[in-house]
TORKE-516698 format. One line per field, with one value per residue (C-alpha): chain; x, y, z. Coordinates in steps of 0.02 Angstrom, whole numbers, plus 50000, padded with zeros to 5 digits. Last residue first. Layout:
% residues N
c: [A:...]
c1: [X:...]
c2: [Y:...]
c3: [Z:...]
END
This chain:
% residues 788
c: [A:A:A:A:A:A:A:A:A:A:A:A:A:A:A:A:A:A:A:A:A:A:A:A:A:A:A:A:A:A:A:A:A:A:A:A:A:A:A:A:A:A:A:A:A:A:A:A:A:A:A:A:A:A:A:A:A:A:A:A:A:A:A:A:A:A:A:A:A:A:A:A:A:A:A:A:A:A:A:A:A:A:A:A:A:A:A:A:A:A:A:A:A:A:A:A:A:A:A:A:A:A:A:A:A:A:A:A:A:A:A:A:A:A:A:A:A:A:A:A:A:A:A:A:A:A:A:A:A:A:A:A:A:A:A:A:A:A:A:A:A:A:A:A:A:A:A:A:A:A:A:A:A:A:A:A:A:A:A:A:A:A:A:A:A:A:A:A:A:A:A:A:A:A:A:A:A:A:A:A:A:A:A:A:A:A:A:A:A:A:A:A:A:A:A:A:A:A:A:A:A:A:A:A:A:A:A:A:A:A:A:A:A:A:A:A:A:A:A:A:A:A:A:A:A:A:A:A:A:A:A:A:A:A:A:A:A:A:A:A:A:A:A:A:A:A:A:A:A:A:A:A:A:A:A:A:A:A:A:A:A:A:A:A:A:A:A:A:A:A:A:A:A:A:A:A:A:A:A:A:A:A:A:A:A:A:A:A:A:A:A:A:A:A:A:A:A:A:A:A:A:A:A:A:A:A:A:A:A:A:A:A:A:A:A:A:A:A:A:A:A:A:A:A:A:A:A:A:A:A:A:A:A:A:A:A:A:A:A:A:A:A:A:A:A:A:A:A:A:A:A:A:A:A:A:A:A:A:A:A:A:A:A:A:A:A:A:A:A:A:A:A:A:A:A:A:A:A:A:A:A:A:A:A:A:A:A:A:A:A:A:A:A:A:A:A:A:A:A:A:A:A:A:A:A:A:A:A:A:A:A:A:A:A:A:A:A:A:A:A:A:A:A:A:A:A:A:A:A:A:A:A:A:A:A:A:A:A:A:A:A:A:A:A:A:A:A:A:A:A:A:A:A:A:A:A:A:A:A:A:A:A:A:A:A:A:A:A:A:A:A:A:A:A:A:A:A:A:A:A:A:A:A:A:A:A:A:A:A:A:A:A:A:A:A:A:A:A:A:A:A:A:A:A:A:A:A:A:A:A:A:A:A:A:A:A:A:A:A:A:A:A:A:A:A:A:A:A:A:A:A:A:A:A:A:A:A:A:A:A:A:A:A:A:A:A:A:A:A:A:A:A:A:A:A:A:A:A:A:A:A:A:A:A:A:A:A:A:A:A:A:A:A:A:A:A:A:A:A:A:A:A:A:A:A:A:A:A:A:A:A:A:A:A:A:A:A:A:A:A:A:A:A:A:A:A:A:A:A:A:A:A:A:A:A:A:A:A:A:A:A:A:A:A:A:A:A:A:A:A:A:A:A:A:A:A:A:A:A:A:A:A:A:A:A:A:A:A:A:A:A:A:A:A:A:A:A:A:A:A:A:A:A:A:A:A:A:A:A:A:A:A:A:A:A:A:A:A:A:A:A:A:A:A:A:A:A:A:A:A:A:A:A:A:A:A:A:A:A:A:A:A:A:A:A:A:A:A:A:A:A:A:A:A:A:A:A:A:A:A:A:A:A:A:A:A:A:A:A:A:A:A:A:A:A:A:A:A:A:A:A:A:A:A:A:A:A:A:A:A:A:A:A:A:A:A:A:A:A:A:A:A:A:A:A:A:A:A:A:A:A:A:A:A:A:A:A:A:A:A:A:A:A:A:A:A:A:A]
c1: [48811:48634:48502:48610:48501:48596:48567:48418:48310:48443:48453:48264:48253:48392:48295:48134:48214:48247:48127:48025:48179:48224:48412:48566:48743:48900:48797:48610:48584:48399:48284:48098:48013:47888:47832:47643:47642:47748:47619:47668:47852:47857:47782:47920:48049:47972:47971:48153:48198:48291:48454:48556:48735:48895:49078:49237:49424:49461:49637:49610:49600:49462:49361:49381:49332:49173:49127:49162:49047:48914:48926:48913:48759:48679:48711:48639:48469:48366:48517:48507:48317:48338:48404:48567:48617:48799:48881:49070:49141:49325:49421:49579:49655:49821:49781:49635:49746:49605:49602:49487:49343:49349:49362:49228:49107:49149:49104:48939:48873:48920:48809:48882:48820:48651:48699:48876:48996:49025:49179:49069:48914:48894:48828:48647:48557:48563:48611:48588:48716:48773:48952:49010:48924:48768:48781:48841:48756:48618:48741:48846:48690:48642:48821:48819:48714:48855:48988:49140:49318:49439:49602:49745:49808:49942:49953:50026:49856:49809:49872:50036:50016:50047:49913:49820:49891:49956:49791:49689:49807:49809:49619:49613:49741:49659:49488:49565:49640:49468:49389:49497:49533:49355:49309:49128:49119:49191:49115:49192:49075:48953:48791:48781:48890:48807:48634:48682:48744:48583:48477:48560:48403:48413:48574:48583:48603:48776:48823:48772:48873:49024:49015:48992:49139:49247:49212:49122:49153:49340:49360:49514:49516:49335:49240:49354:49450:49300:49188:49322:49341:49154:49150:49291:49217:49046:49124:49245:49101:49160:49332:49334:49470:49537:49631:49737:49812:49890:49934:49795:49839:49850:49742:49565:49598:49668:49848:49932:50045:50020:49837:49806:49913:49765:49591:49490:49526:49526:49342:49306:49415:49342:49421:49314:49401:49583:49591:49415:49455:49615:49514:49425:49574:49692:49560:49538:49718:49687:49535:49628:49773:49651:49562:49720:49784:49618:49620:49796:49747:49598:49714:49832:49686:49638:49816:49827:49669:49753:49751:49666:49604:49420:49468:49487:49634:49681:49621:49612:49457:49311:49271:49085:48957:48840:48798:48937:49069:49216:49395:49413:49238:49288:49402:49259:49155:49303:49318:49132:49161:49292:49172:49266:49174:49228:49356:49342:49441:49543:49590:49677:49716:49552:49528:49667:49569:49486:49338:49199:49034:49053:49185:49305:49443:49584:49644:49756:49823:49863:49954:50056:50099:50027:50126:49998:50053:50023:49845:49807:49888:49784:49626:49676:49687:49519:49433:49269:49091:48931:48811:48692:48580:48426:48376:48361:48501:48625:48586:48624:48779:48844:48827:48909:49062:49077:49065:49189:49314:49417:49605:49592:49515:49336:49290:49103:48999:48863:48727:48663:48539:48403:48332:48342:48319:48323:48464:48570:48549:48601:48753:48800:48784:48892:49031:49002:49050:49215:49290:49462:49559:49744:49851:49917:49810:49661:49595:49430:49263:49128:49143:48993:48947:48860:48825:48710:48572:48429:48476:48512:48701:48768:48604:48587:48763:48723:48581:48530:48579:48485:48575:48584:48444:48475:48343:48416:48571:48466:48366:48523:48581:48418:48456:48630:48560:48433:48568:48675:48529:48490:48670:48654:48734:48791:48823:49007:49064:48937:48990:49175:49147:49040:49153:49307:49215:49147:49298:49322:49142:49139:49295:49262:49126:49083:49056:48928:48974:49014:49045:48907:49004:49003:48839:48904:49059:48967:48831:48956:49055:48892:48847:49016:48992:48818:48886:49028:48916:48799:48944:49033:49161:49165:49313:49268:49192:49101:49027:49002:48856:48772:48786:48715:48569:48534:48533:48407:48302:48308:48256:48106:48063:48053:47954:47820:47758:47889:47884:48044:48126:48092:48184:48329:48336:48334:48482:48579:48544:48610:48762:48798:48794:48902:49033:49027:49057:49201:49289:49256:49333:49487:49501:49489:49629:49733:49697:49736:49897:49950:49926:50033:50169:50182:50345:50423:50584:50530:50349:50396:50237:50261:50129:49996:50035:50022:49856:49790:49842:49753:49599:49603:49597:49449:49368:49366:49487:49494:49334:49371:49549:49491:49480:49343:49306:49297:49232:49197:49264:49127:48970:48900:49041:49142:49106:49145:49078:49173:49173:48990:49000:48964:49114:49225:49172:49192:49371:49406:49336:49452:49386:49382:49201:49141:49233:49175:48992:49009:49096:48946:48975:48899:48722:48749:48674:48519:48487:48481:48384:48214:48200:48277:48174:48013:48048:48080:47923:47822:47867:47987:47956:48110:48093:48195:48067:47927:48018:47898:47979:48157:48102:48026:48189:48294:48177:48195:48382:48492:48650:48798:48945:48908:48724:48737:48562:48481:48374:48225:48228:48208:48185:48277:48413:48574:48485:48538:48494:48530:48406:48248:48085:47995:48108:48246:48271:48382:48350:48505:48568:48723:48787:48757:48850:48994:49003:49008:49144:49245:49221:49273:49422:49482:49445:49540:49425:49330:49304:49135:49066:48893:48831:48920:48825:48656:48680:48741:48588:48471:48548:48549:48364:48304:48246:48206:48090:48108:47942:47929:47879:48047:48094:47924:47922:48097:48059:47899:47978:48129:48021:47905:48053:48113:47941:47900]
c2: [49405:49339:49317:49256:49200:49058:49057:48951:49101:49161:48989:48978:49143:49085:48928:49028:49146:49328:49470:49456:49480:49641:49637:49683:49655:49556:49401:49412:49551:49583:49723:49718:49850:49734:49665:49676:49611:49462:49391:49212:49231:49399:49315:49185:49325:49414:49252:49216:49378:49525:49618:49548:49599:49629:49591:49625:49598:49514:49542:49486:49670:49683:49547:49630:49801:49726:49638:49795:49897:49762:49781:49970:49961:49839:49959:50098:50014:49897:49815:49641:49645:49647:49468:49459:49372:49367:49369:49365:49404:49398:49514:49531:49388:49355:49493:49388:49258:49148:49129:49280:49178:49065:49207:49303:49156:49121:49301:49286:49143:48963:48871:48911:48762:48839:48886:48826:48955:49117:49133:49185:49077:48899:48780:48776:48608:48507:48344:48351:48426:48303:48369:48230:48308:48261:48302:48463:48543:48631:48683:48775:48867:48918:48962:49066:49202:49330:49199:49273:49224:49318:49252:49330:49314:49431:49566:49585:49615:49432:49343:49268:49166:49269:49185:49038:48873:48943:49029:48872:48770:48906:48907:48719:48724:48871:48789:48628:48723:48797:48626:48554:48731:48752:48936:48889:48947:48790:48629:48485:48341:48260:48347:48350:48200:48097:48145:48098:47927:47896:47950:47825:47754:47894:47987:48060:47880:47914:48008:47863:47741:47856:47867:47680:47641:47772:47685:47767:47760:47768:47906:47974:47924:47903:48005:48152:48170:48137:48253:48389:48377:48403:48541:48633:48614:48674:48826:48861:48857:48975:49032:49184:49195:49372:49449:49600:49742:49898:50062:50033:50009:49820:49777:49792:49968:50013:50061:50223:50202:50381:50379:50214:50272:50320:50256:50404:50394:50203:50200:50295:50184:50018:49886:49740:49649:49620:49646:49579:49423:49398:49405:49246:49148:49203:49164:48991:48946:49008:48896:48743:48771:48797:48635:48530:48609:48577:48394:48376:48468:48352:48201:48276:48301:48118:48061:48180:48104:47937:47761:47799:47642:47683:47851:47766:47853:48023:47993:48175:48276:48280:48095:48096:48001:48149:48190:48078:48192:48074:48114:47974:47993:48068:48187:48246:48280:48376:48480:48514:48591:48715:48779:48924:49084:49182:49298:49449:49593:49722:49852:49976:50162:50253:50165:50045:49884:49773:49657:49647:49652:49764:49888:49898:50016:50115:50286:50210:50084:50219:50316:50163:50111:49943:49782:49648:49646:49834:49807:49680:49787:49938:49833:49767:49945:49990:49843:49844:49862:49834:49979:49897:49747:49858:49801:49968:49903:49937:50124:50134:50030:50162:50300:50182:50163:50352:50385:50244:50356:50315:50295:50107:50105:50072:50087:50103:50026:50089:50026:50124:50048:49942:50098:50140:50328:50390:50280:50298:50487:50494:50385:50499:50654:50573:50546:50720:50798:50705:50533:50509:50487:50503:50396:50540:50492:50501:50346:50257:50347:50301:50190:50192:50026:50028:49843:49827:49756:49684:49514:49334:49333:49156:49087:49227:49192:49005:49035:49214:49388:49550:49717:49767:49882:50069:50184:50154:50249:50397:50393:50400:50551:50639:50598:50671:50833:50844:50816:50953:51075:51022:51059:51230:51286:51446:51528:51550:51445:51308:51302:51289:51155:51048:51068:51019:50870:50791:50682:50634:50580:50489:50386:50268:50328:50155:50094:49956:49776:49647:49792:49829:49917:50092:50134:50080:50190:50339:50331:50334:50476:50575:50536:50596:50761:50779:50754:50877:51004:51006:51026:51167:51203:51039:51014:51049:50944:50839:50960:51139:51130:51003:51121:51270:51164:51102:51284:51326:51177:51231:51409:51341:51228:51379:51480:51347:51375:51268:51276:51373:51278:51113:51174:51231:51062:50971:51072:51044:50857:50855:50946:50802:50671:50781:50792:50602:50583:50707:50602:50442:50515:50566:50394:50312:50422:50366:50182:50197:50291:50161:50024:50120:50153:49971:49940:50090:50158:50229:50272:50360:50432:50599:50696:50567:50573:50762:50751:50626:50739:50885:50775:50732:50918:50943:50793:50890:50877:50882:50783:50654:50641:50591:50407:50308:50128:49976:49809:49758:49662:49645:49542:49382:49254:49375:49309:49127:49001:48863:48677:48670:48514:48619:48729:48577:48500:48668:48684:48504:48544:48690:48870:48948:48917:48968:49134:49169:49146:49253:49389:49404:49370:49196:49265:49454:49507:49395:49417:49607:49656:49573:49450:49568:49716:49612:49546:49723:49790:49650:49718:49633:49661:49615:49482:49473:49350:49243:49241:49277:49427:49364:49194:49277:49371:49214:49123:49263:49238:49360:49414:49417:49536:49630:49608:49726:49754:49911:49921:50039:50064:50253:50304:50290:50181:50231:50379:50558:50698:50751:50883:50793:50886:50802:50681:50722:50589:50586:50447:50374:50450:50556:50465:50297:50347:50412:50244:50155:50276:50233:50047:50057:50166:50037:49891:49965:50035:49984:49802:49827:49996:49980:49825:49879:50045:49968:49830:49953:50063:49913:49844:50016:50043:49868:49919:49784:49837:49855:49901:50071:50065:50103:50241:50327:50318:50390:50533:50575:50569:50669:50808:50806:50823:50979:51060:51121]
c3: [49618:49609:49475:49332:49188:49106:48920:48868:48823:48701:48619:48610:48518:48402:48360:48336:48211:48249:48212:48372:48480:48390:48371:48470:48409:48445:48486:48505:48632:48649:48591:48628:48519:48437:48604:48593:48415:48468:48589:48631:48588:48679:48833:48826:48818:48968:49068:49022:49109:49035:49056:48912:48941:48847:48878:48780:48777:48944:49011:49190:49240:49110:49195:49364:49296:49221:49384:49486:49372:49392:49581:49569:49457:49579:49723:49617:49614:49505:49427:49501:49481:49293:49297:49205:49043:48991:48819:48797:48625:48582:48467:48362:48459:48545:48670:48730:48812:48877:49066:49081:49013:49165:49292:49197:49210:49393:49435:49343:49450:49486:49364:49194:49092:49051:48872:48841:48910:48815:48706:48560:48553:48616:48484:48435:48429:48269:48353:48541:48660:48793:48808:48691:48539:48442:48257:48180:48029:48128:48263:48135:48078:48256:48302:48142:48223:48245:48294:48381:48426:48314:48243:48144:47966:47901:47769:47595:47517:47545:47700:47758:47918:48074:48179:48103:48166:48330:48369:48340:48450:48583:48587:48612:48752:48839:48834:48898:49045:49078:49096:49234:49292:49353:49360:49318:49137:49057:49122:49220:49173:49293:49243:49054:49017:49153:49093:48916:48970:49065:48917:48802:48719:48592:48633:48456:48397:48322:48480:48592:48486:48490:48679:48706:48591:48676:48840:48985:49172:49140:49270:49182:48997:48946:49075:49112:48950:48839:48939:48942:48754:48734:48864:48777:48603:48660:48743:48599:48475:48339:48281:48168:48035:48019:47873:47913:47812:47887:47801:47674:47491:47497:47347:47415:47482:47311:47279:47228:47379:47441:47392:47483:47630:47740:47707:47641:47455:47454:47501:47341:47234:47294:47181:47123:46981:47027:47215:47242:47142:47241:47401:47354:47289:47427:47558:47483:47522:47699:47718:47656:47775:47919:47870:47873:48033:48120:48066:48136:48296:48320:48302:48431:48550:48532:48566:48713:48784:48791:48719:48555:48470:48482:48406:48236:48152:48084:47906:47854:47820:47698:47677:47637:47741:47729:47910:47976:47897:47879:47933:48060:48133:48301:48205:48093:48249:48324:48166:48178:48349:48286:48153:48073:48027:47874:47794:47906:47832:47923:47794:47907:47921:47952:48119:48167:48189:48317:48289:48419:48323:48171:48224:48368:48419:48344:48401:48533:48407:48278:48414:48463:48285:48235:48230:48270:48452:48455:48394:48529:48664:48612:48616:48787:48855:48778:48862:48771:48836:48737:48736:48712:48746:48744:48920:49011:49123:48983:48985:49171:49137:49016:49146:49271:49160:49136:49324:49352:49267:49113:49135:49165:48993:48940:48757:48761:48625:48512:48399:48251:48222:48300:48382:48566:48530:48709:48771:48615:48622:48804:48772:48627:48737:48871:48745:48672:48838:48845:48877:48798:48959:48913:48799:48694:48546:48664:48751:48771:48761:48636:48483:48366:48285:48116:48108:47957:48067:47965:48034:47989:47992:47978:47909:47782:47720:47712:47590:47551:47604:47581:47598:47781:47834:47809:47883:48056:48003:47949:48110:48217:48115:48159:48341:48320:48248:48390:48521:48447:48452:48631:48683:48604:48442:48357:48525:48485:48633:48596:48413:48457:48588:48474:48322:48424:48503:48344:48304:48487:48508:48341:48373:48228:48111:48043:47864:47854:47885:47753:47635:47511:47374:47298:47384:47555:47543:47468:47600:47743:47664:47644:47825:47887:47798:47873:48050:48022:47936:48085:48206:48115:47981:47886:47767:47586:47447:47579:47620:47557:47434:47547:47695:47599:47538:47714:47773:47637:47689:47871:47826:47729:47877:47991:47866:47837:47660:47571:47381:47355:47497:47408:47254:47363:47452:47285:47222:47382:47373:47194:47260:47381:47241:47129:47267:47285:47098:47099:47230:47132:46974:47073:47153:46981:46915:47064:47029:46844:46881:47008:46879:46755:46884:46939:46843:46933:46859:46692:46731:46893:46965:47054:46958:46997:47184:47183:47090:47218:47362:47278:47257:47443:47484:47366:47449:47612:47754:47944:47981:47845:47911:48087:48047:47963:48002:47889:47947:47768:47620:47489:47505:47432:47431:47536:47710:47672:47797:47881:47923:47873:47766:47611:47649:47680:47514:47425:47485:47430:47258:47228:47217:47044:46994:47166:47150:46973:47013:47169:47069:46956:46771:46757:46760:46767:46600:46590:46778:46779:46625:46596:46741:46867:46808:46811:46985:47046:46961:47042:47214:47334:47519:47619:47753:47912:47981:47906:47739:47595:47509:47531:47465:47311:47282:47296:47178:47051:47065:47159:47071:47188:47178:47016:47059:47208:47278:47344:47501:47508:47697:47676:47493:47326:47403:47492:47570:47602:47721:47900:47961:47907:47931:47786:47691:47568:47433:47279:47153:47072:46909:46940:47094:47011:46853:46958:47049:46881:46827:46981:46954:46772:46818:46944:46825:46678:46546:46390:46438:46521:46465:46387:46476:46634:46640:46602:46731:46862:46837:46843:47002:47084:47047:47090:47263:47389:47529:47717:47798:47884:48068:48147:48025:48031:48221:48232:48114:48209:48381:48322:48252:48402:48521:48433:48428:48253]
END
């Protein structure tokens, strides 16, 4: 078969296949738990459940595949995780009937859930236990939309692999586990028994993953016996050899390295559905030794390597995110499971990390342009402009990726958090924009925080005007405030109250995962878990971080700026008039709204009157969160990103002083309010650069450019200068939509003719026609910069 034909067919099949819900995992887990719950410690129970899955789940090898393995019984057959959240029959019917991001649910799935899954898991799922345990005031704030909770439906995520899985096999990890078991001190260490249970669980999980790979080898050999095409027969025999070797042993060549990673990836996301899928970390640097060695020996050509990577791309794209419901679906309404491949950056020695595989990965991303995996470039001062421009030439195609990260700032961020220098250099970003030390850190996102809603609560003296319920503190009637500082102080007091409440909830939620939902397989490959004899979810990783993600800084800034400018400085509006207009959603107050929209200093225009407020608000959020004790012995830090929650947060927030109407989206990431940035892209980066990004674990800046700006190499050079300028200011991340509003409107009118149109949503790209109408409108409303 022609190489390009293979990839074309596999890609087309992956892109066109409908996502479906598979009940297989749910039924297997139900049967295992029903027979074994209470017989073992939780780590061993989870490991044996994983072993049961690996022994009994359906094994799939598709025609002409070179990389094999699926989380479900077939491509895009998505499993569920009833031990975390048990979907109701209504949930499943909604998933099947949603106009977008639907999952087809067959009658056999409904029947299995009604007969076996729901009767057993009702009241036993972790979600049920979590909401039962959380205090009433936490639930009131959650229901008001002050925050979301990431782990009410999914396990801790944002996990990246390090280089150990490319240097070792599971047999090597098992030897380390055995050594750790033999060194336990049952007389002097009160935790020795718990460590033994965890280490035994890791060993069981390692054998389970080996069994899973060998079952693929057995299937490949059976298929080879029946295969009439000689070339495909040889491929199947080679696949069998690979699956018999990895992941039990360290990979020996490029093909084995990619397949080994994929087995680790599948094992992690089969064991638990982390908030974001497992990520390969520094994939180009991990694969480089295999690539060079195979090219030198003649065992591999560049085109061979490219074909293997493209087959890997297809496998990732075959795995939509497990289905979410309710608020969790609203905050992340996408099929994207956020496998984010880091390219470039630095070596452990601090040198230029760009290599031949870096360019190969960019080429594959460009040619495949699938929803998943998505990629980013880690751009350091040490990386060449040639590398940056190669990435920009992909970006101008309009896929919304790769996103671009400031590798030097990432290192600074991780160093500030206490990471070792080498671990920081080999870290990067997963999910959307979040930083972590790859292969060595449990960096867990605990939920989005609605900074704008806190202002609305402040303006209503602790009451949520949407429900009339007192959810915050009584900080005073703002009509009596005599200065902007008094108002800002009241907002800070409300913010402090809600941050305290959120952090208390984090200990409750993550405590359940520590006690009842360990991840023994993931713990094998995250460094120091074996040495400590502790689970990933219980502080076993070398570093442990819990992030709280601030949302709406642009809307918050402009709202505070409007109050400061009009109420307390110009005095062309009283607080009474403002609050009355907000309560009426500006009905009959169109003149006031026009003044707020058009005569207010706005963030994103390099106007210090607004930007200084942004800094002040950010610093308050940072000060209240950063360094606070966190679960697993770690610390809390802040991120500034929204996924799609700025739509949900907008829907539960009334009209705001910047002129935004009730229910309208908030600003996303650290981007300016949609349409408020009127002085060009340079002014945007100058404003955003005034935030101290190093104090975060990630910030997200979205910009929309007219395609005509990047039609030639001069445009590419100008964009390269813009990116370098922003990063010299300390910016963490920037990404670009290169598309016109006219094209997006046409896609709304004729979605079937634009099925492949990818746009940048927040920290990820998605098919424009798969996202909700509100989010489509929000993307269209973003300023389209058509000049430099």
